[in-house]
N, C-alpha and C positions, 0 to 999 in steps of 0.2 A: 716692473714686474718679471719674476722669476717665469722659467717656461714650466715648471710645476704649477704654481700660481694660474699662469694663463691658461693650462690645460684645464685644471680645476674651476676657474672661472668660465668658460667654455661649457663643461661638462653641467655647472647649475644653470647656466642660461637656457641651454637647452631644456633641461629638467622642468625649470620654472617657466619658463615660456610658453611650453606646451601645455600647463594645467591650466586647467579651469578656474580662474580667479570670479567669473562674474557671479558665482554662487555663493553661498553661505554655509556655516558650518564646514565639518572635518574632509577632506579629499583623500579618500581611501586609495584611490589609483596613485595620486601623488605619492602619498607614504608609501606605498607598495615602491617604487621606483627608487625611493631615498633609500630605504632600506636594500634593495639588490645593488646600488652603487656605492654604500657602505657611507652616505652622507647623514642619514639618521642620526647616528652615534659617531659624529666625526671625533672626537676629541676624545672620546674615553676609549682606555685601555683594551687589551684583544680580551681580557679574561672576563671583561665585561659586554661584548658584543661588540667593541667599538673599534675604530679605524685608526688609534692612536695619532691624530692627526695635532698640529700645531694651533694655536689661537689664531694666528695669522691665515693658516686655510679657514676655520670658522669665519672668518670674518668676511672672507671672498663669497663664501656660501649664504650667508645671512645677511649680507647686502643685496646680493641677487635676490633670495628669498624676500626683503622687504620692497625692492624695486618693483616684483612681480607680483606681489599680494598673495605670497602663497598661504594657503589654508592649511597648516602644520604646525605642531607643537615642538618646532626644533630646539629654541631655547630652553622649553620646560625638560625635553625627554634628555638633549647631550649636556647642556650647562647647568640644569640644576638636581632633575630630581633623578636622572640616571647618577651622575657623579655622587650625588648623597648616598643614595643606596649602595654603592661601589664602595663609598667609604665608610662604610656602619659594615660591610661583611654580610649585605643582604642579598641574595639572587636577583638579579634582574628579569621582570618578568619580561616576555616578548611581546612587542608593539610598542605603540606610543605611550609616553607617561607623563605626567604632570605633577606641580608643585603646587603644594594647599598650606596657607598661612591662616592664623588665628588661634582661638584660644578653645580648649579641650576638656573635658573631666577624663583623665585616665586613672587607673589603679597604680598602686605603688609598683607593681611586679609589671607594668606596663603590657599587659596581656588584652586589657579591655577599655575603648574609648567610648566616650558619648558627648555628642554636642552638633552646634549646626557651624560649616565653613561655608564661608560666602564667597563668591566672583571666582571660583575654582576655574583655569584655562582649562578648555578641552577637556571637564569631566567627565562629560557624557562621551566620549570617543578612548578614551585610556584606559590603559590595562592593567595601571596601578597608579593610584594616588598617593604622593609621597608627603608626608609632613614633617619639618621638625620641631618637637615640642620640648624645650630646654635642651638636654644632653642627648635625647632620646630621638632616634629613626621611626618613624610609622610608618608602614605599607598598608593599605588598606584595599581589599579587593572592590573594584566596584560592582560587582554583581549582589552582594552584601551593603550597599549603600542605597539611599533613596535621593536621586538627583533631579532636581528640577531644574528646566533650561533657563539660561538668563544669558545675556549679551553684552558687549561693550559696544560703542559707538560705531567701530568698524563692523557688526554683528559677527565677531568671533564669540565663542561660545565662552562665556564667563557663568559658572553656574552655582546653584545652593548646593550643598551636598549635607544630607545628613546622616551622622555615625551613629552607631548603635551597636556593638560587638567586639569580638575579639580582632585585633589587629597583631602583625609580623611587628617586632621592634627588636632594637639594636643600639648601644651605645655609642658615640662619639665623642671627639675629644672639642673643647670648649671654643677653640678657633673657627670651628665649621661654620659657625652660622654667620660668622662675619665675612668669611670667604662666598658664603652660599648669595650672601646679597650681591658682592660685587659679582659674581659671573651672571646673577641675572641683570644686571644694570649693563654690564658689558654687552650683553644679549640684546638686550633692547634696546640700547645706543646703536648697535651695528644695522638692527632693522630698521631705525627710524633713519639713518644714514641713507639705507637703500630706498625707502618709501621717497624720501626727499628726491634722490636722485630719479626716481620713476613720474615724481609731479612734474620735475622741470623737464623731463624730456616731452613730457604730453603737453606742455605748456609751448616750449620753440614747436614743437610740430604743428599746435593747431595756429599758433602763431605765423606760421608760414603758408597755412592752408586757408585762413580764414580773409576774405577779401572785402576791404570797406573803403570806401571813395575811390574805388580805380585800382587799389593795390593790397597786397598782403598786410595786416597789423602788424606785422614782425617789423617790417621797414619804418615804422614812424617812430620815431626818437625816444617818446615817453614809453611805449613798449620796450622798446632796446632796453633803457635804462632801469626798467623793474624787471625784467630776466637777466640781467645784468646781476642784480644785488641778490636774485634768486641764486646764481649761478655762484657768487662769493660765499651764499649762506653753504650752498652743496660742498663746497669744497672745504670749507673750514669744518664741517661734520664729519667729513671722509677723512679729513686729515685727523683730528683728534679719536675718532674710534679706531683708525689704523692702527695709531699710535698707542692707543690704549691695549691693543690686541698684542702689538710687539712687545711692549713692557710686560704684560703677563705673561709670555711666552719666557722672556729672561729673567724676571725675577719673582714669578710665581705669585699667586693671590694672598701670599700671608706677609709680603709685602708692602711698606710705606709708601712707595714709589708706585705700584699697583693701585692701592687705595686712592693716588692722588689724580692718577691717569684715567681712572674709570671714572671718578665724579668728576673729572674734566671733560669726559667724552659723553656721560649721560647728561650733562648741562648742555653743553654745547649743540649736540643734536638736538634736545629739547627746543632751545632757542631758535636755532633751526627750521623746526616744525613749522612753526606758527607762521611765520616768514615766507616760507616756500610755499605752504598749503594757502595763503593769502593771496600772494601774488600770482599762482596759477589758477584760482578762482576768477582774480580780476580778468586775467587774460582771457579765460573762456566766457567772460560774462555768463549769462542768465545760464546759456546751454550745461554749463559745469556745475550747477546745481541740481539737475535732475538725476535721477535716481538711475536712467537708462543709460548716463554717461561715465563711462569707465574710470575719470578723473576720480569721482569717490572713493575708488575702490583703496587709492593710495593718500586720499586727503583725510581720508576719516580714521586712517590708522595711523597718520600724522598724530590728528587728534587724540585719538586715544592713548597711542603707547608713550607720551612723552609725561603722563602721570602715573604709569606702569612703571613698577621695581622701582619708584622713588620717585619725586617730582623735580626739575629743575632747581625750587627752592631748596628742598633736602639737600642735595647735592653741591648746589653753590654755598649751603651753610658751612657743609665740611671743606669745602675748598678754604672759603674764607676762617677759619678755624686755624687751619693748618700754615696758612700763612702768617696769619698774626702770632700764633706759638713758634715759629721758625724765628721770629725778628727780621730787622732789614737785611743780614747780612745772608740769610737762607731763600730771599725771595729770588734772586737771582738764579742759584742754580737749582731752585724748585722749578721755574719756570723752564728754563734750558733742559732739564733732566738732568744736570753735571753731578757727579758724586759728592 
């Protein structure tokens, strides 16, 4: 880790570590801190209010956010909605942003839209809701929408939004949609890797504190073996997601190499999520399943996030297709990242 990455990691950990993760919904105080430190729009260009950082820097911040169960739409604001608005030349509203997906009825001139959007992340807290409809980027003013609160398994906002009225719209190039999907998957994979780290740390800590038969349960071989398995899964997820961020920096989101690296990262982080969450709860026993215990803050996110921005099955299918299309001679270069 470079000196810059180390400093960024320490800053992110101090901000997320001090935030109150035990509540639900949007953490306005945390978001203010992220805005003041430039972390809220880390990778966006300066003319979009961003800090112009690399995706390797975003990896540090998002992993810390996942590890601490941060209640803020970082992926949505920085990697998805903010980037999409900037690509379309639409000025970014101040405050948190979010991305919606779904089908809407729009006019031919795309000045009005009508329909219902389901499971929109953080809609109730967003200063702007953004959507890609074909080759048009749409920006909705939340004040003009009807929003019904909903949540995912981790009790993060996933709201229903009824649209009826005027929108701000601008066209983008066709490739934007594919890049937008990769950006969301990379961001979610980094959050997953961080949450897996948080779950492992909680399990190791509890195994050293919980005494059974006269000694901490962490001294029992069976528990040690399970923790070792969880640690290997965390290491694999961290390696895959960090590598994908580096490839995105080097090659851009339009490159086939980035598409493959992100697919691997999201698939591997999703696989790790299930294993780590299971072992963490096994180590904690019944207490880990209670609402009062903080373990749920990371494990429910592991279960929820693994299916968001594309499931393991979807991204694994992409990996398999690229391997088969490349043939036997392309397999090792694909695995090793060689040209």
